C-alpha positions in Angstrom: -141.0 -8.0 -41.5 -143.7 -6.0 -39.8 -145.2 -6.1 -36.3 -148.5 -7.9 -36.2 -150.7 -6.3 -33.6 -153.9 -8.2 -32.5 -157.2 -7.1 -34.0 -160.8 -6.9 -33.0 -161.7 -9.6 -35.5 -159.9 -12.3 -33.5 -161.4 -11.0 -30.3 -164.9 -11.2 -31.9 -164.3 -14.8 -33.0 -163.2 -16.0 -29.5 -165.6 -13.7 -27.6 -162.8 -13.0 -25.1 -160.9 -9.8 -24.3 -157.7 -10.2 -26.2 -156.6 -6.8 -27.4 -155.0 -5.5 -24.2 -153.3 -8.8 -23.2 -151.8 -9.3 -26.7 -150.9 -5.7 -27.3 -147.2 -5.6 -28.6 -147.1 -9.4 -28.3 -148.9 -10.4 -31.5 -145.9 -11.6 -33.4 -144.5 -10.6 -36.8 -145.7 -10.6 -40.4 -143.3 -11.9 -43.0 -143.4 -12.8 -46.7 -142.8 -16.5 -47.3 -140.3 -16.7 -50.1 -140.1 -20.5 -50.4 -141.4 -23.6 -48.8 -139.7 -25.5 -46.1 -139.3 -25.7 -42.3 -137.6 -23.4 -39.9 -136.0 -25.4 -37.1 -134.5 -24.4 -33.8 -131.0 -23.2 -34.5 -131.7 -22.1 -38.1 -130.7 -18.6 -39.0 -133.4 -16.2 -40.1 -132.5 -12.8 -41.7 -134.2 -9.7 -43.0 -133.7 -9.3 -46.8 -134.8 -5.7 -47.3 -135.6 -2.5 -45.5 -138.8 -1.6 -47.3 -141.1 -3.3 -44.8 -143.3 -0.2 -44.5 -143.8 0.3 -48.2 -147.4 -0.3 -49.5 -148.2 -3.7 -51.1 -150.0 -4.2 -54.4 
């Protein structure tokens, strides 16, 4: 899981100032391992610690 900071691309699409208001509030990036739904009360866990390793 990695922090997902806002980017200028989104700001350009919406033509609104979003970078400052969303800084450190953008959400998380995660790899989807299988299909399904996450419901309130479901447990979610981190499977590895190599979140900062480069992707192919």
